[in-house]
DRENKEDO-827430 format. One line per field, with one value per residue (C-alpha): residue in one letter; y, z, x. Coordinates in steps of 0.2 Angstrom, whole numbers. Layout:
N
code = (A, ...) .
y = (Y, ...) .
z = (Z, ...) .
x = (X, ...) .
***
This chain:
122
code = (M, K, T, L, A, D, M, T, P, Q, E, R, A, D, T, V, G, M, W, A, D, V, A, T, E, G, C, R, A, I, I, V, H, T, F, L, C, C, D, G, P, Y, A, Q, M, F, A, P, E, I, E, D, Y, Y, P, T, P, I, D, T, I, T, P, R, P, D, L, P, R, A, W, Q, A, D, G, Q, P, P, Q, G, K, W, E, E, A, E, Y, V, G, D, Y, R, G, M, T, D, V, Y, Y, F, D, G, D, P, T, H, R, R, W, I, G, E, W, E, T, A, E, E, E, Q, E, A) .
y = (-172, -176, -171, -167, -183, -192, -181, -182, -171, -162, -159, -153, -140, -134, -130, -118, -103, -111, -112, -127, -133, -141, -151, -149, -130, -120, -110, -112, -108, -103, -119, -108, -124, -142, -149, -166, -166, -180, -188, -185, -173, -158, -140, -124, -114, -96, -92, -75, -74, -79, -69, -82, -95, -114, -131, -145, -164, -166, -179, -164, -152, -155, -139, -130, -130, -121, -106, -91, -91, -80, -82, -93, -108, -97, -85, -71, -63, -70, -61, -48, -29, -20, -14, 2, 12, 24, 18, 1, -2, -17, -17, -34, -45, -38, -25, -10, -3, 14, 24, 43, 54, 55, 47, 27, 23, 4, -9, -30, -40, -46, -62, -72, -87, -103, -121, -132, -148, -161, -173, -188, -204, -215) .
z = (-111, -93, -78, -64, -58, -68, -56, -41, -27, -31, -48, -46, -33, -47, -58, -48, -58, -74, -89, -90, -100, -90, -96, -90, -95, -109, -105, -100, -80, -70, -57, -39, -27, -25, -11, -3, -4, 3, -14, -19, -25, -33, -40, -35, -52, -56, -74, -79, -93, -80, -67, -53, -45, -44, -39, -50, -49, -53, -66, -77, -78, -90, -87, -103, -98, -118, -112, -102, -82, -74, -60, -53, -42, -28, -30, -38, -54, -68, -73, -86, -90, -101, -118, -121, -141, -147, -164, -168, -186, -197, -214, -225, -211, -204, -187, -188, -168, -169, -153, -151, -138, -134, -122, -126, -132, -133, -122, -124, -108, -112, -101, -97, -108, -96, -100, -109, -105, -114, -115, -107, -115, -104) .
x = (27, 26, 13, 16, 9, 23, 37, 45, 38, 57, 54, 34, 41, 55, 39, 32, 29, 28, 15, 5, -9, -23, -31, -51, -47, -49, -33, -16, -11, 5, 7, 4, 10, 4, -4, -11, -31, -42, -43, -24, -12, -18, -11, -20, -17, -17, -27, -25, -36, -50, -41, -44, -35, -40, -35, -34, -28, -10, -12, -23, -8, 6, 22, 27, 45, 47, 38, 46, 41, 28, 40, 55, 51, 59, 45, 58, 53, 63, 79, 81, 77, 65, 71, 63, 59, 52, 46, 41, 36, 32, 40, 35, 34, 52, 52, 60, 65, 70, 79, 79, 80, 60, 50, 49, 33, 35, 45, 49, 56, 76, 77, 93, 98, 92, 97, 84, 81, 77, 62, 67, 56, 47) .
***
């Protein structure tokens, strides 16, 4: 997989809001923006697991287009809607979802299909 350092500036801009693996960290983070520092290009990352922002060199960041975006590159939330159910059960590894007339107790985010980009070999 390509790091941010292997991408053009436009490709890097399109990764804003994507989850990424960061080689120097123990958890995934979200790409907030990229910027130029005195010693090279960096990306501002947000790690929900530690609830903090941090800068890191772009050659340590591998975007994960296979994961749902945290937000779109333009800052908008992903398109989709919540689906609600009153009861979700598990029977022999299969999930059963029940819709009644009562108040929902469970929900999940249903997103829109997006085009998968094929990985290009260098």
